[in-house]
C-alpha positions, 0 to 999 in steps of 0.5 A: 507504463506508469499510470497508463502513461507512455514514455512520450507522456512521461517525458512531456510531464518531466519537461513541464515540471522542469519549466515550472519548478526549475532545475534547482528545485526539481531534485528537492521535489522528487526527494520529498515525493519519494519520502511521502510515498515511503511514509505512505507505504509504511503506514499502509503496511502498519494498518495492514498488520494491525487489521490482520492482528486484531481482526483476521487472526482472532476470527480465524481462531474462532472459525477453527474452534467452530469447525472443531466443535461442529466435527464433534457434534456431527460425529455424535 
């Protein structure tokens, strides 16, 4: 299922799109939607990587340092 729509709903949506846009423009529209989805995936992956690099990794190293310091102070 795609977005909670079953096969009959998807066929209905495709028929309506075919009627509205016609058989010549439908492949163009599908291609542009596909490009937009791919660009969105790339942008979200880039954002995810930037957040991990700039926020999560420095915090993880800070936590490791804090944990090692607490072990030193706890042993004394």
